[in-house]
N, C-alpha and C positions, 0 to 999 in steps of 0.2 A: 416271957414277952415281952419287956423290958430289954432284953440282952437283945433278940431277933432284931426289933425296933434299932437300938443303937449301933448293928450293924448293917442294918441297912442303908441305914439316913447318914453313913460318915462319910459320904461323899459331897453332902450338902448342910446349909446353916442345921441347927442344933433347936435353936428356942422357937419360941413361935411366931415372936417379931419380926427374925430374921426369916424365918420360911416364907411368911408371907408377904414379906419385900421378896425373896426369890421368884414366888406365883407370877408377883405385878410385873418385874421384871421380865422372867421369860413369856409373858403373854402381847407384854406392851414392846418387846423385840420382835415377837416371832408372828404375830397376827399377820402382819403383812405375806409370809411366806406362806402361811394358811390360805391367803385370799389369793396369792399368787401360784402356788403350784399346786393348792392342790381345792382347786375350782372354786372356793368359799364363798368368791364373790359374785355366785350365780347362783348356790344351792344354798348357801349361807349356812355351813353343817362343817363342825370340827372335831369328829368323830369318826370311831370305824362303821365301816359298816357292814351289811347283813345282808346273807347271804341264799338264806332257807327262801327257797319256795321266790326267789326274784324274780321277777319279770321280766321280758326278754326287752333289752335296751331301757329297764328301771336302774334308779338310783340308789345302790347302796346303801347311803348315807339317811337316806327320806324312808327307806325300808324300813330301817331300824327303830326311825325315830314311830312310823308305823307299828310296827311287832309290839314295843313296848308300850304304844299307848289303848292298844287291845290288852295285855295283860293287866295295866290299869283302870279298864274300866273306861275312860275318858268321855266323857257326851256333850254334849251342849249345854254354855250358859257356864260347866265345871271351872269352878277357878284352881290358876293353877301357877305355884311358885316355882320359872325355873333358876332351881339352885346353881349359881357359877354357869352362867347362860351363854359365855361365847359371844360370838355377833348375832345371835337371836334366833339359829336356824330351828330350832325344836319348838320355841313359845308361835314362832313365826308361821310353821305348819300347823298346830294344833290349832291357834286362830282360825287361820284361811280355811280349812279343811275339814275342823269340828268343831267348830264355833263354840272354842273355849277361850277363857278370859285370861290370859296368860302376864303373869307379872313376872321380867327375868331381871336380874341380878346377876353382878359380875364386879370385879374390885379394880376395873381395868375403864379409864373413863376414854379410852378411844373408841373401847369396845364397845361400850353401852351407846356412843353417838354414832357408828358405824349399822349398829343393830335399830338404833331408832331410825336412821334412813332407809333398811333395808324394809322396813316395816312398814313406812310408809308407800315404799316403792309397791309392794305388796297387797296392801290394801287400796289404792289408788286400782290394779288391774281387776283389784276382786269387792266393786260397790256391793255393800249392805255384812261384810265380815267385819267378825272385830278386829282391830288393833291390838296387838303385842302393846303393852309398856315396857320401859326397858328405865335400870335405876342403879348409878355406883352404891353396891352395898357388901359389904363383907358379911358373907354365908355360912360365917358362923355366929353370927349376933345379927340376924334378920329384923328390920326395923318394920315388924309388925307384930301385931295382936296376936294374943293367942286364936285360937280356933278358925283363924281367917280365911284357910284353902280347906279344898276337895284333895287335891294331890300336892306333893311335892314332888319336881321332877331333877334328878341327878344324873346326868349323862355324860360319866367322864367327867366328872367334877369333885364325887367323892373319895377319890383320890387324894385330893390335896387336903382333903381335913385334915388338920394337924392332933388333936384328940378325936377318934374317929366316934367313939360310943359318946362323947358329950355331944356330940354333932346329930348323932340320928335324936339321941332324948332332945335336943332341944325341937328336932324338928314335931316328933311327937304332940310338942306343945302347944306350934300354930297349925296343928290339922284340925279339922271340926270331927268331931267324931264322925266314924264311918269315913273318916278321910285316909287315904291311900298312901303309898309312900314309897318310889319306882327308883331303885340304884340299875345303872349297869355300869359294867368298869373294870379295873384286872384287880384280882385277889392272890396274897400270897398259896403259892401251892407246894411244892417239893423244894428242900434247900438244896444249895446247889454241891454240886459233887468234889468240886477243885476250887483253888483261889484263882482259875482262869471264869470259872461261870459264875462264880461267887464276882468278880470285877464288870463283867458283863452285865448281870444282871443291877447294878451299883451305877453302871454308866448308862443302862434303859431308865431307871428312876431318877438318878441326877437330872440328866437334860431335857427330863418330860416336867419339872420342879415338883419330882412328887415325894414328900416325905419319909412314906412308907405305905407300904398292902396288907392289911391285915387277912384274914385265909377266912373260907367261907365258914366254918365253924366259928369265929371270930364275930362276923357279920351277924349269923345267928342269932347268937348270944346280947350283940348288944342291941338287938332289934325287940327278943323276948323281955330284957331286963325294960326297956322302956314302956314297954307294955303294948308291944304290936303281935298280932296277929301274921304270921306267913301266909302269907298266899300263894307266892310260888319262888321257885329258887331252883336255876337254872346253869349249867354248865353250857355257855355257847362258844366256846371258843373255836369248833368246828367252822360255825358260822362265817367267823369275822375271820379267819386263817387267809383266805386269799385277800382279803384288805391289807392286811399285817404281814403280806409278800409283797403287796404293790406298793407298800409304804417303804420297806427293806428297800426295795429297788434305786429307792428316793437317797436312800440313801449312802449307795456305793457311790450315784454319781457324784453326792453333796460333799460327803466328809472329804475327798483329796482338796475339793476346792477352796471349803470353807476354812479347811487346816491352815493350807497357804493363806491366807486373807489375814486370816485371825494373826501369825507368824507378823503379817507387814501392819498388824493393826488395824488392819480395812471392815472390819465385821466384829461384833461380839463375841463374848465367848458365853451367851445365850444361843445364838444362832448355832453357834459352831456344836454345844450341847444338844440341840435339838437333833444334827445331823444326824451325832454318833447317834442319840437315843430314836429314829426311826430305821439305823440297821440293826440296836442291841433289842427292840421289842420283839422282831420276831424273829430272831434268833434261840432268846430266851421263853419265848412262848412256843416255841418247836420244843425244844428239852424240857418242859413243865411245870419252868422256875416259876411260873403264875399262871394263871386261866383266867378268862374273860368269862362272867357271869351277869346275871339279869336276876334281879332280885324285885317282888312286891310287898309289901307290909300291908297289911290294915291296921286301925287306929278302931278302938273295940267301938258300936255305935254309941 
């Protein structure tokens, strides 16, 4: 496992401090791309969409949140930690539509400010609904007491965890008895067949500041060792594939432009890496090098 992780992280910093700095730089540089090109400025989500049973004209990213909320059994008044909240899409939706009390944390101050603004606007349009709260905090060491939350929500943030097993164990501690951990993210699958596939996989991970992916078997082992019961584990790659294809098309358009701008020192390495990642995420997902899975674990009551 250590050898696999080393190969996967060869293109990005190897120390915990460097990886966290890389994640911070990535989101600081690219959040404006999400706002402008991913329409995050109005739907506030920064993750894959879920196409299974998507209503005609529905928003696939919001549909993903709704699906995961069903797995976690989220209800009125539940205290939720949105661990790695981006600009607040999940928390805002869960507070507005499910009357949950949501606390979102992110490494990036500009994201927290955007999330607070989006939350305020959403609450203004829905009088009486709870308002999500956001703060800057490292999700590896969240500033909350044991037994604080009913749900820990990690939608495409778990992949940024440096020590994934330690992170799962720390989430167990801050959950109440009977609390649930919901994770939707990429997981390592088949090894690359050749050096070209290995390079594509590295470009995909490095471009999105992901240190490494664990396998589904490792995920389930981490949960069990922490003390969780597995309620749900599902490969939903087919349900995100249409969205992955749409993101891939952005890469086709943006790589040449970003490459030239980088040569002229007019854009950042993070923006160029993001363009490469949008391209390679789809190619590597189609080739089975990784899968997209949804997990729900429960802490014993």
